C-alpha positions, 0 to 999 in steps of 0.5 A: 500500500502506498505511503499516502494511504498509510497516512490516511489510515493513521489520520482515520484511526487517530481521529476516531480514538481522539473522538472516543477519548475526548469526553474524558481526556478533552483537556489532555488532547488539546493541551498535548496533541493539538497545535497552538502557540501556547503549546509550542512555548510550553515545549510541546514541540511534537504538536505540529506533527500530532495535530496533522493526524487529528481532525475535529469531526467526521466532516472535517476528516472525510473531506480532508481524506478525500482530497488527500487520497486524490492529490496524494496518490497522484503525486506519489505515483508521479514522484515517489514516496520520499518526495510526497512524504517530505512535502506532506510533513514540511507543508503541514508543519510549516502551515501550522507554525506560520499560521500562528502569527495570525491567530491568538496564542491560545487558538488550537489548530488541527487537521491535515488541510495545510499539508494537503494544500501543499500537495495541491499546488505541487500537482498544479505544477507537476501534473495539472491535466490529471483528470479526476472523475470524482471531482469531474475536472482536471486537478490543476483546475481544482487546485487553483479554484480552491486556492482562490476561494481561500484567498477570497475567504480571507479577503472578505473576512469570512467567519468560520472555524476553518483556517483559511490562512493555513490553507493559503500558506500550505499552498504557497509552501508547495510552489517551490517543491513543484518548481524544483520537481517539474521541468515544465512548471511554467507550461503547467502553470500556464495550462492551469491559468488557461483552464481557469479562464475557460472554466470561468468563461463557461460559467458566465456563458451558462449563467447568461443562457439560463438567466 
C-alpha cells in the first residue's frame, strides 16, 4: 500500500480514538496533541506533527481524506514516496507554525488541510491535466479554484472555524517543491491559468443562457 494511504489510515484511526477519548481526556488532547502557540512555548514541540493526524469531526476528516487520497496518490505515483512524504510533513508543519502569527496564542489548530494544500499546488505544477472523475475536472483546475476561494475567504473576512490562512500558506509552501520537481512548471502553470479562464468563461456563458 502506498505511503499516502498509510497516512490516511493513521489520520482515520487517530481521529476516531481522539473522538472516543475526548469526553474524558478533552483537556489532555488539546493541551498535548493539538497545535497552538501556547503549546509550542510550553515545549510541546511534537504538536505540529500530532495535530496533522487529528481532525475535529467526521466532516472535517472525510473531506480532508478525500482530497488527500486524490492529490496524494497522484503525486506519489508521479514522484515517489520520499518526495510526497517530505512535502506532506514540511507543508503541514510549516502551515501550522506560520499560521500562528495570525491567530491568538491560545487558538488550537488541527487537521491535515495545510499539508494537503501543499500537495495541491505541487500537482498544479507537476501534473495539472490529471483528470479526476470524482471531482469531474482536471486537478490543476481544482487546485487553483480552491486556492482562490481561500484567498477570497480571507479577503472578505469570512467567519468560520476553518483556517483559511493555513490553507493559503500550505499552498504557497508547495510552489517551490513543484518548481524544483517539474521541468515544465511554467507550461503547467500556464495550462492551469488557461483552464481557469475557460472554466470561468463557461460559467458566465451558462449563467447568461439560463438567466
